[in-house]
C-alpha positions in Angstrom: 98.4 105.6 154.3 95.3 104.5 152.3 93.9 101.4 153.0 92.1 99.4 150.8 89.8 96.1 151.8 90.1 93.7 148.7 86.9 91.9 148.1 84.8 94.1 150.3 82.1 96.6 149.5 84.0 98.5 151.8 84.8 101.9 151.3 88.8 103.0 151.5 90.1 104.3 154.8 92.5 107.2 154.8 94.7 107.8 157.8 97.3 110.8 158.3 97.9 110.5 161.8 101.0 109.4 163.8 99.2 106.3 165.8 96.1 104.3 164.1 94.1 102.1 166.5 92.2 99.1 165.2 89.3 96.8 167.0 85.8 96.3 167.3 85.3 98.8 170.0 83.6 102.1 168.7 86.5 104.1 170.2 89.1 103.1 167.9 89.8 104.6 164.4 89.2 101.9 162.4 86.3 99.8 163.7 85.9 95.8 162.7 83.1 93.6 163.7 83.8 91.6 166.8 83.8 88.4 164.9 87.3 89.8 163.4 89.0 91.5 165.9 89.2 92.1 169.9 88.0 95.4 171.4 91.4 96.9 171.2 93.6 94.6 169.0 96.3 96.6 167.0 97.6 99.9 166.6 99.5 101.6 163.6 102.5 103.4 165.1 104.8 105.9 162.2 108.0 107.0 163.5 111.4 107.2 161.8 111.7 103.6 160.7 108.3 103.8 159.0 105.2 102.2 160.0 105.1 99.7 163.1 102.8 97.2 164.3 102.0 96.3 167.7 99.6 93.9 168.8 97.7 94.7 171.7 97.8 92.7 175.4 95.4 90.1 174.9 94.5 90.3 171.2 94.5 87.4 168.9 97.1 86.6 166.6 97.7 89.4 163.2 98.7 88.2 159.5 101.0 90.1 157.9 101.4 88.9 154.2 100.0 85.5 155.6 102.5 85.3 158.1 102.0 85.2 161.7 102.8 88.6 163.9 102.5 88.0 167.7 104.1 91.5 168.8 105.2 93.7 166.1 106.2 93.9 162.9 107.7 96.5 160.4 105.4 97.6 157.9 105.7 98.5 154.0 103.3 100.1 151.7 102.1 96.9 149.8 101.7 94.8 152.6 98.5 92.6 153.4 97.2 93.1 156.8 94.7 90.2 157.9 92.2 90.8 161.3 89.8 87.3 161.3 88.3 87.5 157.9 89.2 91.2 157.5 92.0 92.0 155.1 93.5 95.5 154.5 95.8 96.4 151.6 98.3 99.1 153.3 98.6 101.5 149.9 100.9 104.9 150.0 99.5 107.9 149.4 101.6 109.1 146.4 100.8 107.6 143.0 103.6 106.4 141.5 103.4 108.3 138.6 103.7 111.4 140.2 106.8 110.9 141.9 109.9 112.1 140.9 112.5 110.2 138.6 115.3 108.2 140.3 117.6 107.8 137.1 121.3 107.2 136.4 123.0 110.0 135.0 126.6 108.3 134.4 125.8 104.8 133.6 122.8 103.1 132.0 122.3 101.0 134.9 123.3 99.9 138.6 123.4 96.5 140.5 120.3 95.6 141.2 117.9 92.6 142.7 114.2 91.6 142.9 114.0 90.0 146.6 111.4 88.1 147.1 109.7 88.4 151.1 106.2 86.8 150.5 104.7 83.6 149.1 105.8 81.1 147.6 109.1 82.3 146.6 110.1 83.7 149.9 113.7 83.9 150.2 114.8 84.1 146.9 116.7 86.5 145.1 116.6 87.4 141.7 119.8 89.8 140.2 118.6 92.1 137.3 121.2 92.5 134.3 119.2 94.0 131.2 116.4 92.4 131.8 114.4 89.9 134.6 110.8 88.6 133.6 109.2 86.3 135.8 106.3 84.2 134.4 105.5 81.6 132.3 108.3 81.9 129.5 110.5 84.0 131.6 113.4 83.3 134.2 111.4 81.9 137.2 107.7 80.9 136.7 104.9 82.5 139.0 102.5 80.3 141.0 99.3 81.9 140.3 95.9 80.8 142.2 93.1 79.1 140.0 95.9 78.0 137.5 96.0 81.8 136.5 99.0 82.9 134.5 100.7 86.4 134.8 103.6 88.0 133.5 106.3 90.0 135.3 109.2 92.2 134.0 111.6 94.7 135.1 114.1 96.4 132.9 116.5 99.4 132.4 115.4 102.2 129.9 117.0 105.6 129.9 118.9 105.7 132.8 115.2 104.1 134.8 114.9 100.8 136.5 111.0 100.0 134.9 108.4 97.7 135.7 105.7 96.2 133.3 103.3 93.4 133.3 101.9 91.3 130.4 98.4 90.2 130.8 96.9 89.7 134.2 94.0 88.5 135.8 91.6 91.7 136.8 91.6 90.2 139.9 95.2 89.8 140.4 96.8 93.5 139.2 100.2 94.2 140.1 100.5 96.2 142.4 103.4 98.8 143.1 103.2 99.9 146.5 99.7 99.0 147.0 98.7 100.9 144.1 97.6 99.1 140.9 100.2 99.8 138.0 100.4 98.1 134.5 103.8 100.1 134.0 106.0 102.2 136.2 109.6 103.4 136.9 111.0 102.1 140.6 112.5 103.5 143.6 115.0 101.6 145.6 112.6 99.7 148.7 109.6 100.0 146.8 107.4 96.9 146.6 105.7 94.9 144.2 102.7 92.4 145.1 100.7 90.2 142.7 98.2 88.2 144.2 100.2 86.2 147.1 103.9 87.5 146.0 105.4 89.7 147.4 109.5 91.5 146.2 111.3 94.2 147.5 113.3 96.0 144.8 117.2 96.4 146.1 119.0 98.9 143.9 121.4 100.6 146.1 123.1 102.5 143.2 119.7 104.5 143.4 119.9 105.6 146.5 120.9 109.7 146.9 124.9 110.0 147.5 124.9 110.6 151.4 125.9 114.3 152.2 129.3 114.3 153.8 129.7 116.8 156.9 132.4 119.1 155.8 136.0 119.2 158.0 136.0 122.0 160.3 138.6 124.7 159.5 141.7 124.3 161.4 142.2 126.8 164.3 145.9 127.4 164.3 146.0 126.3 167.9 148.3 123.5 169.7 145.9 121.3 171.8 147.6 122.1 175.0 146.6 125.6 173.9 142.7 124.4 174.4 143.5 122.3 177.8 143.8 125.4 179.8 146.8 128.2 180.0 150.5 127.3 179.3 151.6 128.0 182.5 149.3 125.3 184.0 150.8 123.0 181.3 153.9 123.9 182.6 152.9 123.7 186.2 151.7 120.2 185.3 155.6 119.5 183.7 157.1 120.3 186.3 155.4 118.3 189.2 155.3 115.3 187.3 159.2 115.6 187.4 159.6 116.3 190.8 157.3 113.2 191.5 159.5 110.9 189.1 162.7 112.5 191.3 161.5 111.7 194.3 160.1 108.2 193.5 163.6 107.6 192.3 165.3 108.5 195.6 162.9 106.3 197.4 164.1 103.1 195.6 167.7 104.8 195.7 167.7 104.4 199.3 165.6 101.3 199.7 168.3 99.6 197.7 
């Protein structure tokens, strides 16, 4: 993970460990000022789900994409983490241009949508057919700070799902998983950000097909063969028959 500090002269911070501790005490991995955070404010752990944010006991509130987090939250590349007046942009290590392409081999496109997870459009889903454009003249206007204008377009090209931005203010570039881009190929689960807007790319048709488990070859044995020797099976059957006969005789004598 790489952490940028927007609108700050602080250098980028790179992290490759399993756990990252953030706070104002000098024994943290990433140290902030005492006005920005508690001595030991939070930690970010990496597990099979990805990056997990944990707010430590006694620490103040943390914000992810302007939403308060009191205990835990899953993080994605492209999220903005706010601690006091310190803003941290989580960036992917891999540049979008160096990723292996994800293309459809048979059809030209699949079911895809753009899901807003942060900003004024949060909660809305925009389906993509041939093309989806957000902006002044698009399918949905994009509210920007200080009356700025920006355009965001998603479209299919040569079996790839791609994104491109129109003219955007230098202060608010289009970011793909935290990395500034003008155009790029998209993968399922990518996060697009522009100003305070955050969008997730939903395109299940671009996900690799699950690898099935081959069936086990038939052994040619019956289930009772694996339960024990055949003599044990017939002994159990005989015992059950004798018990049934005894129960029937008891009932006959009583009645």
